[in-house]
Structure formats: structure tokens, C-alpha cells
N, C-alpha and C positions, 0 to 999 in steps of 0.2 A: 551338348558341349557350351555353349554362348554363356548359361549363365555362370557353370564354374570356369572360365575365361575371365569374366567379369569379376566374381569374387576373387581368383586369382592377383588379377590387374591390381585389386583394391591390398590387398594382403602386399605386394611387392610396393605398391606406393607407400606404403603407412612404414612398410624397414628404409626407407630413403628416406623419409620423412625421421627418422631416429638415427638414421649416419648420417643427414645431414644437423640437426641438430650436434651430436658429436662433432662434426669437427668443427664445428661454430663455438662448444666450450673449450675445446682443445685449441684452436688458433687465439682465443680469447684468455685463454690461462697463459698460454705460450707465447702469447704475441706475435705468433706466425701469422702473417696477414695473408703469407703468399698463399694460405689454405683456402682464399675466398676463391682461386682457380678451380680448388678440386671441389668446392660446394655450386658452381653455377652447375655443370653439368648434371650433377645429384636432383639440384631442383627442378630442372626442367626435365628432367626424365618424369621428375615425380607427378609433376602436369602432368605429361604426355599418357599417363597409367590412368591420372583418373578420367581423364576426357576419353580413355576408349573404355573404362569398367561405364561411365556413365551410354557413351555411343551403342556398347551391349544390350542396357536395360533397354534402352530407347528400342533397339531391334527386336527386345523380348515383348516388347508391348504393341508394336506392330505387326507384330505375327500374331498375336493372341497366344502364346503360351502361355495356355493354365496351369501346366505341369510346375509353373513358379508360382508359390503364393500370393505374391504382391500383386501380380498378373492378373490371376482369381479374382483375389477380391477388390482391385479396383479398376476392371474394364470389362468386355463384351465383346464377342464379335459380330454383332450387329452395329456396333459405333460407327461413326463417321471416321476415316484415317483420321483428319485433323487430332479428335479427341483420344484414342489411343495415344499420339503422338506426345501432345500437351498433358494425358495423363500420366503419364510418367513419371512428375514432379506434382503431379493433384494427390500428392496422399503424404503419409508421414514420410518412408524410407526413401523414395523417387526426390524427395524434396530435400533431404537429409544429400542423398549422394549429389544432388547439385548443387549445394551448399558447398561441399568440398570438395567436387571438381573446380568449381570456381577458385575453389582458396587455392588448388595446386595450381593451376593454369597463374594466377596472378604470379604466386609464389614464383612461378618458373618467369615469367616475365621483367618481376623483378630483377631476379638474378643476371638475365639476358641481358637488359636492356636500360638496366638504369648505371649510371656512370658519374653521377654528379656528387654521389656519396663518398667519403672515407675510405678508404680500405676495412679498416675493424669497425666502423658504422656500419658498412655494407652485411662483412659478414654477420654483426650481431641482428641486424634487422632481419635475415635470412634464418636465423636460429630463432628467435622470436616465432616468424613465423611457423617455422618446423614444430615447435612445440604447437604452438597453437591448435596446426591440423593436425599433433597425434591424438590430442584428445580427443577431436573431431571421428578420424576413423577408429578410435577404441569403441566410441558409442554408436558406429556403423556396423562394426564386426564384431562386438559382444552383446548388440545388444536391439540393433533394428536391421540384421542383414538385408536387402533388398532382391538378394540372386537366393532366399532360401527355398527349397523344394517340397510339394505337396504329394503326397503318392496313399491315394489313385488321387489323379488329376479330375476336376470337376467337367464335364460335359462343356462346359460354359460356364463366363465369370460373372460374379453381380453385379457389375457398371460400375459405371463412374456418379459421384452425387450427381443430380441433374442440373444443381443452383454454380458448379463449375463448367457444364457443356455449354461454354461460350467462349469463342473466339479470344476474349479476356485473358482466360487460362494461359494462351499461348506468349503473351505478352506479360500480364501483371506479374509473376512472380518471377520470371526471370530476372528482369530488370528491378526487382527489390532485388534479390538474394545479392546481383550483379552491384549493387549498394553498400548492403552490409557489408560484402567481401571486401571493400574497397575500403568500411572503414576498417576491420582487420589488418590491414594493408598500412594503414595510418597509424592504429595501434600499435604495429611491430615496428615501424620508423621514429617512436617515442619511446620506444623499450630499449632499441640498438641507440638512440642517442644517448639516454640517461644513464646506457651500462657505459659506455665511453667518454662520458663527460662531452657531446659535441652538439649542444644546442645552440646554433646559431643560424644566420642566416642562409647558407648555403645548405644545411640539414633542412629549411625549411624549404628553400628553393626546390629539392628533391621531392618534398613527400605534398607540397601544392598541387600538382599535377593527380596524383592518386583519391586527394579528400575531393576536389572539386568532380573529378569521373566519377566518384561514390554520389555525390552531389546531385551531381545533373541527372544520373540514374533513379535517385529514390524519388527526386522530384517528380520523374517520368511515371515512376511505379504507381508513386501514391494518386496522381491525378486521374492514372488512368483506371485505380483500383476505385476511385472514388465515384467516376463513371460507371463503371461496370457495376460497382452496384447499385446504383441511383437507377439505370435502365431495368438490371434485371431483377432486382426485391420487390418491387413494385411500390413500395411504398412512400416515393413521391420524393425522399430527400438523398442530398449528397455527401452528406457527415452525419452517424448516428452517435459519434463518441464510443463507438465499443471498445471492447478493450485491446479487440487484435486490432484496430484501425488505431486505437493509439501508440501501439507495440509499433509501426512504422512512421509513425509522428515525430516522438520520442526520438531517436537515432536523427532523424534529418531536423529538430530543435537545433541538438546537439552538433549534429555535423554544419548548418547552417552559420553558428559561431565558431567551429574551429577554423572554418572557411578564409572568413575575417581576418581570425586573429592569425593564422600563418600566414595570411595576405600581407599582415605589419610585419613580422617577424621577414620573411622574405625580403620586402620591399622596402624596410625600413628597421630593420633589428629590433624591435620589439616586443611587451607582449612575449618574453619564453617561455616563464610559468605558466600562464594562460594556454599558448598552445599545447604543451605536452597533459595538461591536466582536461583540456577538450578532448585530447586524444583518446585519453584514456576513458574517457563517460562517453564519448560517441560508440565505442563499442563495446560499453558496460550496454550501452541503452540495447546495440540490437542483441548483447547475449539474453536482455532480462525480456527483450520481445520472443528472442528465440524460446527462451523457455514458456513462456505465457502460452505462446500458440503450439508444443510442443508435449508440457506435462499430463495434459490433461485436465489441470484447475477450471479452466472457462468454457464456457456452453456457447458457440457462436459456431455461424456458417463458415469463418472464416479459420476456425482451429479444427486443429488434427486431436481429438480423443484418445490419448494414447495409458499405456498402464500406466500407473503410478514411480514404477523402478526407474523408467524412463526420464520423467520426471524429476527423479533425485540423481539421474546418471547427470543431465544439462544443467541443475542447481551446484552440485559438485564442480563441474568445469568454470561456471559463471565466481563461484567461489577460491577456485584456486587460478584462475586470469585475471579476474579484476581484482581479488585481494592481492597477489601478489603484486600485478602493475601497481596499484595504491603503496605496497611496502614499497616497492622501491621508488617510486615518486618522493613518499617521504624521507627517505633516508636518501638521496640523491640530489634531492629540488635544492638544497641547502648549498651545493656547489658550482650551480650553474649561475651564472655573473647578472647583473642586471641588464637588461637592453638599455637602449638609449633614449636618452630621456624627453620628456615633453612637456608642453605647458598646459593648463587649463582647459584655456579653449582650443584644441585643435582637433584634427581628425580622429587623431589615435585615442582621445578623450571617449569621444563618441564611436568609435568602434567599440570600448569600455563598456561604455552604457549598451551599446548592441548587442553586448555580449551577457549585459549581466541580467538584461529583459529577458533574452532570449533563455537565461537560465532558471528563470523567477516560473515565465511559461512553462520549462520543460518540468519544475518542481511541480506544479498544479497538478499538469497533466497524467505526473508519475501516482503523486499522493493520490486523486480522483481512482486512476487507475487501481491501484493495489490496495486502498482502503476496505472498499468489499471483500475481497477476499481475507484480509487479517482480522475483519470482526466473522466473518464467516466461520474461520478456525476458533472462533472463541463462543460458536453456538448462537450470534447474531448476524440475521441476514439484513444486509444494510445496498439500496441503490443508490449509484453515484452518476447520475444523469447529465441531457444537456443543460440543463439551467445551471447547476455549477458550476461546467466548465464557462459557458456564455457570460456567468455576471462574474466569475474571476477573471479569466483569462481572458477574456474579452476587452475590457477597458484599455490593461497590460499591454495587448497586440495594440491597440491604436496607439498606443505611446511608444511605440516600438518603432510602428510606420514614420511617427512623425521626426524618430533619431534619423531613422533611415534616410529621411527626405535630407535632415540638415548638414551630416555626413560626409558627403560628396561634395556639399558646397564649402567644407569647412578646407581647412590649410593643412596642409601635416605639419608638427612640429610646433606650430605657432601661430595665430590668428588674433584678430581682433575684432569683439563682438559687435562696434557699428562693422566693419566690412561683412562679416557672416549676414547679419540682419538688412544691408541691403542688395544682397546676393538673394535673400529669401524672400524680399518684397513681393515679388510679382506673385510665384507660389501661394504664399502668405495672404493676399488679396485674393486670388483663383479661388482658397478654399472659403471665405469668407462668402465670397459673392454667391459662390453653391450653395452654402449654407444658409444663406438670406432666402435665393430660389427656392430650393427646397421644403425650408420652414414654411414660405407661401403658397406653397401649389398642396403640398402632404401635411401640413402641419393636425395631427390628432389620425392621421392615418398609418401613422407609422412611430415606432419606439426611438427609445432615445440612444440606444446603439447603434440601429439601422442608420438614424439620422448625421450622429457622427461619424459613422462608418463612411457614408458615402461624401459628405462634403471632405472628409481626412483622403477618401481613396481620388477624388477632384487636385486638391492640392497638391498632393503625392505623385499623380502622375503628373504636373507639370515640371515639379519639382525634379523628378527624375531627367527629364528630359533638359535642364537646366547646363547641363556638364557638356553639351554640345553646341550651347552658344558663344559664339564669335569664333568659333571655329571651321575651319576647313574641313567637310564632314569625308570628302575623299582620303584627309589625310588623317585621317584621328583613329589612333592605334585599336584595333580589335577588341582588346581586355575594357576597354574603355565604351566602346557600343554595346561590349557585353552586358558592364556593370549598369546602361543606360535600360536596354532590354529587360535584363533583369529583374530591376526593380521600377518599370513599367508594369510588368506582369505583376507583380504584387498587389500596384493599384488596381489594374483590369482584377484581378480575382477578388479584392476585396470590396468593388464596383459590385460584381455579381454577388457576392455574398449579401452584401447590403441591401438589395433589390429583391431579393428571393427570399428574404426574410421580412421584408416590409408588405410588398407587394404582391405576392401570389395570394391568387383565388380557388378555393377551392369546395369541388361541388360534388355532393354522395347522392344517387339519385335509383330507383328501381325500372326501368322501362321496359316496353316492350316495343319488337318492332314495328317499324310504323310513324313511332314517336319523335320527336323531335325536342331536342335540349338545350339549353339557354344560358351561356355564363359568358361573363368578364367580355362580349361582344361577338361569341361564337356561338355557331348555329351547328349542332351535331344531330344531322339526321339517323336515326338508327334501322340501317335497312334490313338488316337481317342478321342470323346466326345461323352457320353451316358449318361441320364436323370437317378434318384433316386430320392428313397422316405425314409422318413425316418417316425418317430411317428409323428411328429407336420409338418414336413416340405418337400419341395421338394427342387433338386438340378440338375444341369449338374455339371459333374466332367470330367475332364480332364484326361484321363491315358497317363503319360510320360513314356517313359524307357530311366530310367537314369545310364549311364557310365561312368567312368573315368579311360579307360585302365584295366577294372576287368569285372566282368559278371555284367551283366544290374539290377540295380531294379527299381520296378514301385513308381513312384510319383502320387498322384491323388489330385491335388488341386480342389475343388468346389467351385460353386459361390448357396448359399441355399437362398432361397423362406421363411418367414415363414408367415402364413396367420393370428395368430393371437398374436400382430398383425402384420397388412402385412409390411413386412421388408426383403429389401436383405441384406445380408452378404456373405464375403469373407471367406472360410475355406481353410488358406494357409496350403500348404503341405512342412513338413521338413524332410529333410535327414541329422543326426547325423552321423559327422567323427571326428574321434581325433583330425583333426587339423580343426574344425569348421564345419558351417552347408549349406545346401542349401534351400534355403528357394522360394519356389514358390508359386506365385498366380494368379488365375484366374479371366479375365475383361473380358468386354462386345464384342459380335461378333461384326466385322466391316465388309463393304461390299467387295464382293468378296469369302465369308465363310470364312474370318481368324477370327480368337480368339486372341485379346490382352493376353499378357502373361507376366509376370515380374518377373524375375528373380536373385536370389542376392545369391553370394558365399561372405561370411562371416566366416573369418579365425580365429580362437580360440573365437569365440562370449561365445561360452557355458561358457567360464571361468568367465562370469561374474557373473552365477548366482551357479555355484561352490563355488568362494569363498564366496557368501551369504550365502551357508550351511553352509562353513566351518567359519562364526565368528558368526553363530546362533550355531554352534556346541561347539565350542571354550565358547561361555559366559556359554552354557550346563554343559558344563566339569565345569565352574569356580565356578558355583552355588552349585552341587553337593559336590565341595571339601570342599567348603565354610563351608556348611551345615554338609558335613559327619566332618570335624574336629570341628563343632561346638557341633554336638550328642554325639563324642568321647572325648571334654575335659569333659561334663557334665555327662555321663557315668563314666569316673574317677573319678570327684567328689563325687559323689556319693558310689562309691564303697569304697572309699578312706575313706569315712566317717560311712561305714557299715564296 
């Protein structure tokens, strides 16, 4: 009865979403803002029911209930419990139920905790969230039922894709989904503000925590996904420009622009139209990503290939929600008053430039992702890969980094060019000096883009610390620390990308046990090949004694074979040092008792993910700092009244 109870909970949640939408429409039409009191428990109940449904699906996976079709198709009784648990969302139906669950819980949180919005705007926001949820409930219940039974049940399941049998599955998809759904809340806020004509600073202050939270989670999800693919797929790269990777990058780019825009609106009452438009675009990119992953039009390790009917359903949802929001934007944006003015030389101008550059990069990624799909529809196969993205988006990203360095050193509303130049003198000199040193030491060993990338990273890293100069650090607001840490993280990641691109050394050899391979100052002695057996796999493991002028360390790359489903995977061995990573992959046996080994020395590659973590931590500091300031202000106001 567990599956039936889960399905019943989903139907009840969908019914509450319909009731929530009805109450919002009735309240807005009749001017009855008091209906908000009735909507709150409905939204909370909806969130609780979706959480119950998802918990029951997890229970079915943990119990290996093969009478449920989803469990039989995506699990196996011999799997470790972690992959049974995480396997709940390692498939199409389960991941969509996770999406709906997070959306329901987020809607309940908006109903329960949001107090800054005007009552009619709050009501319209909850109505918009219910309308979005209804489409996904319909998709689950009529097209992708996760609780469908199978009769007769099989003896055992078909198992989970071995590439997904990694602890990363327990972290990467949930963080991305939390970010996507956070953008759906921002979208609902924007729709609510347009419906009630309340695009102002108070609205932006209410929306900002949701945007910031979504952005933090997207950053963590993309960072974790990049590292997971890096060590799991065994090709030695950290970003392939895979269409499904791009599907997570595009919402992040839009959310980054939205975060800066909503901050200007909340603190300076500017960029009103920008904020609304970016909220629509950010969620649009989440929907486009969902369509790419779940429509079956892509072949990717990340994608869930499903039948075209489901893809058509998602495409229809995208058309309804995004088309409707854009139509509403066009209808109501004329009623949105112009925000506070600012001069050409000002921080607001730099943030507009930031938004424009992010939008251009977003457009480049979107075109590069969709163009092959459009040409294939007309019978022509075209491949768009890393050269396009690197050569077109790379230089624009460097200009964006420079704008990011200048922005925090420019005053709000109005500034003077000589004053800005004076503040930029030290970072600019550091970047120029770095460029001279790099050119002297590595000219001819690196391309122009990595050269400029590393030089800019050093200059931007120093500029990111400039807002702390001449401040009492212990009294500096947390959100200022957050900005500094996040911008520093961008510089750190850029430095890692440049170093990896410029200085990576790769070697492909065929060696037999007893031989020593030398590359990039490392000596790798091939000790032996030995068989291993795991919980649900067997493997051949190469034991390598590795040293670089010190004591030897063992590295053990594996070639694993899974029986359910039958798949062979490469498990890379990584040795991390302060200045980079040694990365080794075991290949096939060739004639003469030799084994293929692929070896990379990747200087400072770990800075890429360290930077991603710093960016997310900076966002968390900013979120805590902003919310703490709001709580303190309310507490002081209550105390003054008392």
C-alpha cells in the first residue's frame, strides 16, 4: 500500500494547488486580500503532502520493492543502500517528483515565513507558484507516474546506471533542483509584482533571499557536478560543454545577473525592468534545461532518454509559463515606474554592464546548445564543441571579470573617473606585473586566452580584496565579506582554468608490470594488475608506486565491470598536491602483456573547485548578513514600540 499512499498524496497535493490558485484568482479579482489567510495553510499542506509522497518513494527504493515499475527499472537488491537511496532521483520519474516536492515545500515556506510582501502581492505570488506546480503535477500524474505497479513483479531489478553509482548522486542533483526551484519562486515573485503593480524596493527585498539561496545552491551543484564528471568519466577534463552541462550553466548565468539586479533594486531602487525580465529569463533557462534533459532529444550521460510525448508535454509547459510571463511583462511593464536615476560613472552602470555581458554569454551558450538540435531537425548534423564556446565566450568572460573588479570600487549613483582610476591603481599594476612575469617565464608554452586569463585572475583577485582596505575587519558587515569572498572565488577559479589549459601534461603509454613511466617530473612504477570484487561489481586494478623526489605513494586506477546493467567503467586514481593533481586511468590490455595507461599532470586544477566553493560561501555570508540585518532592524523596531 506504500505506492498507493504515495500516489494518493500526490493527487491530494495537486488538488490543494488547484484550490490555492482558485483562492488567488478570487482574492485578486474581488480585492479580498484577507483570502491570504486561507491560502497559507493550503500551501503548507501542499508542501507536506509532496514531502510525504517523496518519502514513500524513498521507502520503496530502500525496500527494493520490485512490484513498483520505477524501482524494478532503476534499482537492484544487491546495490549498496546509499545508491538505493540516491537512486530514487537517479531516473526520470523520481527526479521529477523531487522537483515537485521541492517546489511544494518552497511554496509552503513562502506562505509560512514571508511577511515583507504586500498582502495582494503575496497572494498573487502564491497563486503563480500554484499555477507552476499544477503543470508539473499533471506531468507526473498523467505522463510519468512514479508509483506505477508492474504485474508480475520481476525477481530483481535492472539496476542503476553504473556511472551514477557514486556519492555525487546524493549531492549534485538535489542541490541543482533546489536552485532551479528557488528560481521558480523568484519567477512567481516577479509575476505577482507585475499583477499587482508593486515593482519596488520592498518587493526586491522580499525576493532577494530566494534568488541568493537559489544562486548558492546552483553554484554548489555545478561545482560538485563538474568534479564528479572529472573523476568519474575518466577523460581528464572538468567541463565538456555537454548540452546538459550547459543546461545547468544557463540558469546560473541568468541568476547571477538577477542577483546583482535585485540587489540594486532592493538597496537603490533602480533597475526595476531589468529585475523582472531577468527573473523570467532565469526560470525560463531552468525550464529549457528540464526540456533538454527529459525530452529524449539529447544523448548524454546526464540525460534521461524518455519518449517524445513527455518531451512534448514539457515543451507545452514551457510555452505556457514562459510565453504567459513574457506576455504579462509586455502588458504591464509600461506601468512600472522608472527607478532612481544614476550617472554614467557609477556602480549601477557597472552592474548594468555586468548584466549585459552575462546576457551575451548566456545567448552564446544557448545558441551553441540549441543550434545542433535545430539543424538536425532539418536533416543536417552539426557539432558545436569547446572551440566555439572557448573562442566566443572566453574573451567576453574576461571582460566580465574586469567589470566585476571595477564595480565594487565605484561609488553608487555618481563617481569620478580619476577617483575610480586611483582605487584601481594597485590591482591594475598587479595584473600588469603578473602579465610581464608570466610572459617572461611561459611565453610560447601557453595560448593567448590562458595567458590573459591568468593575468586577469591575479588582478581581479587583488581588486576583490580592495573593499576591505582601511576598514575595521571585525566590524565589516557580513554581506560585504560575502561579496569579497565570492569575487575572490571567481578569480581563483579563473586562475585554475587558465593553469589547467596552459600547463597540463598528458601521456598515453602501454606498459607491463615492472616498468617505470616518467612524465612531468613524476616516476610511476607499474607494480601489478590484480582482480577485485565489490558489492555489485568486479574490477581489474593497477597498483602504481608514484614518487616525485620523495617517498612513494600508491595509486590504484581500476577498470570496473557491473552486471546489472552490464557496463564497464573507468575509475580514475587521483593524487592531489598543493600545486596540482596527478590523474591516472587504466585502459585495456594490449598484446605482449601490456596495459594502456593514460596519465595527466594538471597544475593547480583544484583551484577551479576551490573557487566554486568560495563563491558559494561568499553567497552564504551575504545571505546571512542581509537576513541578520533585517532581523535586527525588526527587533529594534519592536523594542522601540514596547
